[in-house]
One Martini backbone bead per residue (centre of mass of N, CA, C, O) as a GRO file, in nm:
protein
  105
    1MET     BB    1   7.530   5.663   0.784
    2ARG     BB    2   7.633   5.842   1.084
    3PRO     BB    3   7.825   5.952   1.327
    4LYS     BB    4   7.817   6.166   1.611
    5LYS     BB    5   7.969   5.958   1.813
    6ILE     BB    6   8.291   5.848   1.958
    7LYS     BB    7   8.370   5.611   2.225
    8LYS     BB    8   8.562   5.501   2.487
    9THR     BB    9   8.536   5.272   2.722
   10ASP     BB   10   8.625   5.126   3.028
   11ASP     BB   11   8.542   4.821   2.896
   12ASN     BB   12   8.668   4.796   2.602
   13LYS     BB   13   8.485   4.991   2.414
   14LEU     BB   14   8.287   5.101   2.135
   15LEU     BB   15   8.088   5.393   2.115
   16ILE     BB   16   7.809   5.448   1.890
   17TYR     BB   17   7.651   5.741   1.768
   18TRP     BB   18   7.394   5.777   1.561
   19ASN     BB   19   7.194   5.978   1.341
   20ASP     BB   20   6.934   5.771   1.420
   21ASN     BB   21   6.970   5.712   1.744
   22SER     BB   22   7.160   5.488   1.751
   23GLU     BB   23   7.356   5.210   1.887
   24SER     BB   24   7.701   5.098   1.931
   25LEU     BB   25   7.870   4.807   2.080
   26LEU     BB   26   8.221   4.749   2.056
   27ASP     BB   27   8.460   4.534   2.082
   28VAL     BB   28   8.794   4.561   2.058
   29ASN     BB   29   8.859   4.269   1.981
   30LEU     BB   30   8.674   4.260   1.735
   31LEU     BB   31   8.803   4.489   1.575
   32ARG     BB   32   9.080   4.351   1.549
   33ASP     BB   33   8.986   4.071   1.432
   34GLU     BB   34   8.821   4.262   1.194
   35CYS     BB   35   9.032   4.377   1.032
   36PRO     BB   36   9.025   4.514   0.689
   37CYS     BB   37   9.297   4.461   0.609
   38VAL     BB   38   9.519   4.288   0.419
   39HIS     BB   39   9.689   4.163   0.649
   40CYS     BB   40   9.422   4.037   0.792
   41LYS     BB   41   9.217   3.952   0.526
   42GLY     BB   42   9.307   4.011   0.253
   43GLU     BB   43   9.328   3.948  -0.116
   44THR     BB   44   9.200   4.007  -0.457
   45VAL     BB   45   9.388   4.023  -0.771
   46ILE     BB   46   9.258   3.900  -1.019
   47PHE     BB   47   9.473   3.605  -1.003
   48SER     BB   48   9.549   3.703  -0.708
   49SER     BB   49   9.620   3.588  -0.371
   50TYR     BB   50   9.590   3.696  -0.025
   51ILE     BB   51   9.663   3.499   0.268
   52PRO     BB   52   9.674   3.523   0.585
   53ILE     BB   53   9.865   3.449   0.864
   54LYS     BB   54   9.790   3.333   1.172
   55ASP     BB   55   9.900   3.448   1.473
   56PRO     BB   56   9.909   3.311   1.796
   57PHE     BB   57  10.068   3.567   1.864
   58LYS     BB   58  10.046   3.855   2.072
   59ALA     BB   59  10.122   4.159   2.098
   60ALA     BB   60  10.176   4.415   2.271
   61GLY     BB   61   9.874   4.597   2.225
   62TYR     BB   62   9.674   4.450   2.029
   63TYR     BB   63   9.396   4.538   2.219
   64GLU     BB   64   9.498   4.850   2.202
   65ILE     BB   65   9.409   5.179   2.196
   66GLU     BB   66   9.551   5.483   2.104
   67LYS     BB   67   9.376   5.580   1.842
   68VAL     BB   68   9.123   5.784   1.668
   69GLU     BB   69   9.043   5.851   1.321
   70THR     BB   70   8.917   6.028   1.078
   71ILE     BB   71   8.794   5.952   0.737
   72GLY     BB   72   8.652   6.177   0.643
   73ASN     BB   73   8.294   6.077   0.578
   74TYR     BB   74   8.342   5.723   0.611
   75ALA     BB   75   8.567   5.682   0.855
   76ILE     BB   76   8.803   5.490   1.047
   77GLN     BB   77   9.117   5.494   1.226
   78ILE     BB   78   9.306   5.252   1.396
   79PHE     BB   79   9.539   5.281   1.663
   80TRP     BB   80   9.758   5.054   1.778
   81LYS     BB   81   9.992   4.970   2.031
   82ASP     BB   82  10.155   4.768   1.818
   83GLY     BB   83  10.139   4.962   1.530
   84HIS     BB   84   9.875   4.916   1.406
   85ASN     BB   85   9.703   5.116   1.106
   86THR     BB   86   9.552   4.995   0.819
   87GLY     BB   87   9.261   5.013   0.912
   88ILE     BB   88   8.943   5.076   0.750
   89TYR     BB   89   8.638   5.185   0.905
   90SER     BB   90   8.349   5.190   0.795
   91TRP     BB   91   8.035   5.260   0.863
   92GLU     BB   92   7.919   4.999   0.742
   93TYR     BB   93   8.110   4.803   0.890
   94LEU     BB   94   8.033   4.881   1.180
   95LYS     BB   95   7.733   4.812   1.150
   96GLU     BB   96   7.775   4.517   1.070
   97LEU     BB   97   7.919   4.427   1.329
   98SER     BB   98   7.684   4.503   1.512
   99GLU     BB   99   7.464   4.321   1.381
  100ASN     BB  100   7.616   4.051   1.412
  101LYS     BB  101   7.635   4.063   1.720
  102LYS     BB  102   7.328   4.069   1.777
  103SER     BB  103   7.267   3.787   1.636
  104GLU     BB  104   7.456   3.624   1.845
  105ASP     BB  105   7.305   3.706   2.128
   0.00000   0.00000   0.00000
């Protein structure tokens, strides 16, 4: 599954139109809180793990998107106004976030 179009709405959400004619509406705060990068989510490599420490203070622009770029045919990279830009959001991950959000509603 791939998006046909992605756009930021006026109410701080990302609207994704998928090629199966479904839509996903994801809150920008959720996207930032669920950033998949190592700095935000951590990682385990062989016998070593990195678990990030959650900072209770958010920098200015933490939840504001500066721009979104596609990465090949499989993902987007979100550039946040606080300078963070290392998260790669695959199509599958975006769809999963959308489905998880729907099940919580």
